[in-house]
C-alpha positions in Angstrom: 145.6 -40.8 88.6 147.5 -43.6 90.1 144.8 -46.1 90.2 146.9 -49.1 91.2 150.1 -47.5 92.5 152.7 -45.4 90.9 153.1 -47.7 87.9 149.5 -47.8 86.5 148.3 -44.3 85.5 144.5 -43.9 84.7 143.4 -40.5 83.3 139.5 -40.5 83.5 137.0 -39.3 81.1 134.5 -37.1 82.7 131.2 -38.6 82.9 127.7 -37.4 84.1 126.5 -39.1 87.3 123.5 -38.5 89.4 119.8 -39.1 89.0 118.0 -38.2 85.7 116.2 -35.2 87.3 119.3 -33.9 88.7 121.1 -34.2 85.4 118.6 -32.1 83.7 118.5 -29.6 86.4 122.3 -29.2 86.7 122.8 -28.9 82.9 122.6 -25.2 82.6 121.9 -22.1 84.7 118.5 -22.3 86.0 115.9 -20.9 83.5 112.0 -20.6 83.9 111.6 -23.8 81.5 114.3 -25.8 83.5 112.7 -24.7 86.9 109.3 -26.0 85.6 110.8 -29.3 84.8 112.7 -29.5 88.1 109.6 -28.8 90.0 107.5 -31.5 88.3 110.3 -34.2 88.8 110.9 -32.9 92.4 107.1 -33.3 93.3 106.5 -36.7 91.7 104.8 -35.3 88.3 107.3 -36.9 86.1 104.5 -37.4 83.4 103.9 -33.7 83.3 107.5 -32.8 83.0 108.0 -35.2 80.1 104.9 -33.8 78.3 106.2 -30.4 78.7 109.8 -31.6 77.4 108.3 -33.3 74.4 106.1 -30.3 73.5 109.0 -28.0 73.7 111.5 -30.3 72.1 109.3 -30.7 69.1 109.1 -27.0 68.9 112.9 -26.9 68.6 113.9 -25.9 72.2 117.4 -27.2 72.5 116.9 -27.3 76.4 114.0 -29.6 76.2 115.8 -31.8 73.2 118.7 -32.2 75.6 116.5 -33.2 78.4 114.7 -35.9 76.3 118.1 -37.0 75.3 118.9 -37.8 78.9 115.6 -39.5 79.5 116.0 -41.7 76.6 119.8 -42.3 77.4 118.8 -43.5 80.9 115.4 -44.4 80.8 112.3 -43.3 82.9 109.9 -46.1 82.9 107.6 -44.3 85.4 106.9 -41.7 83.0 106.7 -44.1 79.9 110.2 -43.4 78.6 112.2 -46.6 77.6 115.9 -46.6 77.6 116.6 -46.0 73.9 120.2 -44.7 72.9 119.1 -44.3 69.4 116.5 -41.7 70.5 119.0 -39.9 72.7 121.5 -39.6 70.0 118.7 -38.1 67.9 117.7 -35.6 70.5 121.2 -34.8 71.6 122.2 -34.2 67.8 119.3 -31.9 67.4 120.2 -29.6 70.3 124.0 -30.0 69.4 123.4 -28.7 65.9 121.8 -25.7 67.7 125.1 -25.0 69.5 123.9 -26.4 72.9 127.0 -27.0 74.7 125.8 -29.8 77.1 124.2 -31.8 74.4 127.5 -31.3 72.2 129.2 -32.8 75.3 126.9 -35.8 75.7 126.9 -36.5 71.8 130.7 -36.4 72.1 130.6 -39.0 74.8 128.4 -41.3 72.9 130.5 -41.2 69.9 133.8 -41.6 72.1 132.2 -44.9 73.7 130.4 -46.0 70.7 126.8 -46.2 72.3 124.0 -45.7 69.9 126.4 -44.8 67.0 129.5 -46.3 65.5 132.5 -45.4 67.6 134.3 -42.5 66.2 137.1 -40.5 68.0 136.8 -38.0 65.1 133.3 -37.2 65.9 133.9 -37.1 69.6 136.7 -34.9 69.2 134.3 -32.6 66.9 131.6 -32.4 69.4 133.9 -32.1 72.6 135.8 -29.3 70.9 132.5 -27.5 70.1 131.2 -27.7 73.7 134.5 -27.0 75.4 135.1 -23.8 73.1 131.8 -22.6 75.0 133.4 -23.3 78.4 131.6 -26.5 79.3 133.7 -28.1 82.0 132.7 -31.6 81.4 133.7 -31.2 77.7 137.0 -29.6 78.6 138.0 -32.4 80.9 137.0 -35.1 78.3 138.8 -33.3 75.5 141.8 -33.3 77.8 141.5 -36.9 78.0 141.5 -37.3 74.2 144.7 -34.9 74.0 146.4 -37.0 76.8 146.0 -40.3 75.2 146.1 -39.0 71.6 142.7 -40.3 70.8 141.5 -39.0 67.4 144.2 -36.2 67.6 148.0 -36.0 68.1 148.9 -36.6 71.6 149.6 -33.3 73.4 150.0 -33.7 77.2 150.6 -29.8 77.7 147.3 -29.0 75.8 145.6 -31.8 77.9 147.0 -30.2 81.0 145.6 -26.7 80.0 142.2 -28.3 79.3 142.1 -30.1 82.7 142.9 -26.7 84.4 140.2 -24.9 82.7 137.7 -27.6 83.8 139.2 -27.9 87.2 138.9 -24.2 87.7 135.2 -24.5 87.1 135.0 -27.1 89.9 135.1 -30.3 87.9 136.5 -32.9 90.3 137.8 -35.5 87.7 139.7 -32.8 86.0 141.3 -31.6 89.4 142.4 -35.4 89.9 143.9 -35.5 86.5 145.6 -32.3 86.6 147.0 -33.3 90.0 148.4 -36.5 88.5 150.2 -34.5 85.8 151.8 -32.3 88.3 152.8 -35.2 90.5 154.4 -37.0 87.7 155.7 -34.1 85.7 153.8 -34.8 82.6 153.4 -31.7 80.4 154.7 -29.4 83.3 157.5 -29.4 85.8 156.9 -31.9 88.6 155.5 -30.1 91.5 154.2 -32.2 94.4 152.7 -29.3 96.4 150.6 -28.4 93.3 149.5 -31.9 92.9 148.6 -32.3 96.7 146.4 -29.0 96.3 144.5 -30.3 93.5 144.1 -34.0 94.8 142.7 -32.3 98.0 140.3 -30.1 96.2 138.9 -33.0 94.4 139.1 -35.2 97.5 137.0 -32.8 99.5 134.4 -32.8 96.7 134.0 -36.6 97.1 136.2 -37.9 94.1 137.1 -41.2 95.3 140.2 -41.7 93.2 141.5 -38.4 94.4 140.8 -39.3 98.0 142.8 -42.6 97.5 145.5 -40.5 95.8 145.5 -37.8 98.6 145.9 -40.7 101.1 149.0 -42.0 99.3 150.7 -38.5 99.3 150.1 -38.2 103.1 151.4 -41.7 103.6 154.4 -41.1 101.8 155.0 -37.5 102.8 155.0 -36.4 99.2 153.8 -32.7 98.7 152.7 -32.7 102.4 154.1 -33.8 105.8 153.9 -37.5 106.3 150.7 -38.0 108.4 149.5 -41.7 108.7 146.3 -40.4 110.5 145.2 -38.2 107.4 146.3 -41.0 105.0 144.2 -43.6 106.7 141.4 -41.1 106.8 141.4 -40.4 103.1 142.0 -44.3 102.3 138.9 -44.9 104.3 136.6 -42.5 102.4 137.9 -44.1 99.0 137.7 -47.7 100.3 134.1 -47.2 101.5 133.3 -46.5 98.0 134.7 -49.7 96.7 138.3 -48.4 95.6 140.1 -51.8 96.0 143.6 -50.3 96.0 142.5 -47.9 98.8 141.1 -51.1 100.7 144.6 -52.6 100.4 146.3 -49.6 101.7 144.0 -49.3 104.6 144.5 -52.9 105.5 148.2 -52.3 105.7 147.8 -49.3 107.9 145.7 -51.3 110.3 147.9 -54.2 110.2 151.0 -52.3 111.1 149.4 -49.8 113.5 149.9 -46.6 111.5 147.5 -43.9 111.8 145.5 -46.0 114.2 146.0 -48.7 116.8 147.2 -52.0 115.4 143.9 -53.9 114.5 144.4 -57.3 112.6 140.6 -58.1 112.4 139.9 -54.7 110.7 143.0 -55.3 108.5 141.7 -58.6 107.6 138.3 -57.2 106.7 139.6 -54.8 104.3 142.2 -57.0 102.7 139.2 -59.5 102.3 137.3 -56.7 100.4 140.3 -55.8 98.2 140.8 -59.4 97.3 137.5 -59.5 95.6 137.8 -56.1 93.9 139.8 -54.1 91.4 142.9 -54.8 89.4 144.4 -58.4 89.4 147.7 -57.1 91.0 145.8 -55.5 93.8 143.7 -59.0 94.4 147.0 -60.8 94.4 148.6 -58.4 97.1 145.4 -58.7 99.2 145.4 -62.5 98.9 149.0 -62.7 100.1 148.0 -60.4 103.1 144.9 -62.7 104.0 147.2 -65.7 104.0 149.5 -63.9 106.3 147.1 -62.8 108.9 145.1 -66.1 108.7 148.3 -67.4 110.6 148.0 -64.7 113.3 144.1 -64.9 113.9 142.0 -67.3 115.6 138.9 -68.8 113.7 136.6 -66.7 115.7 138.4 -63.5 114.9 138.5 -64.5 111.1 134.7 -64.8 111.4 134.4 -61.4 112.9 136.4 -59.8 110.3 134.3 -61.5 107.6 131.3 -60.2 109.2 132.9 -56.7 109.4 133.7 -56.7 105.8 130.0 -57.3 104.9 129.4 -53.8 106.5 132.2 -51.9 105.0 130.6 -50.7 102.0 129.3 -47.1 101.4 126.6 -46.0 103.6 127.1 -49.0 105.9 130.4 -48.4 107.2 130.5 -48.3 111.2 
């Protein structure tokens, strides 16, 4: 993924996001047990759900052990569960040793990041491999990350590409984005801009903000797709509204030069303002220079309007 332009590749580790209840629910194919937990959490009976998890976990149910691991990793104060990474590790390990793939993945992540345990790429590799071998898309993506960077294993980009593909084909958006990056830059595979655009688009449509930014760049530059400033602006805006500084910078430039939309220096100033406070230092510097440039072209009233506009240009509040 080209997070800050063509010269700064970032390949992402796949991480769980979403509410605690959603994480438990989405972990596996629905089962009567998970259905009951899901119902309790959806109807505000968290304490009943936790009591059932605790009972089943103590009886050795790996799904319940996994559920408790998530609760302790993130905390659920309304149900009397404090955030306790040590407890999370304990419950994930109990389920992982029963060959529960999502628990193996989460345990691998804790070892990879050193949360609740001493950081160990060796242990992370062990648990990610165990989970990925069972087809867990999250683990396949994260294992691909380890092979791409050579963390705990000899660097092997073709292997990373294969793992990303397996995960992407199961619908993992981060893997789609990473696979697209490898195709775009010809890493571990022959360069193929059309294939890169295909995977960026699939990830972008699913809401992956970095893929949205990357797809915007493909359209802006006419790489892998016919140049289309309107589409570039649309995808940059989706990523920018989620806080991606490089997309905010790119969006500001399109508005400044009237590409993909009418020229609007107030709108450009607003996006540059956000980019100058966000992201990588290189992006901040470029945005600051753009602000200086526009300051000489706008009136004080227009600048005040742009600053007010910027305060609304965040996800869920964009107008």
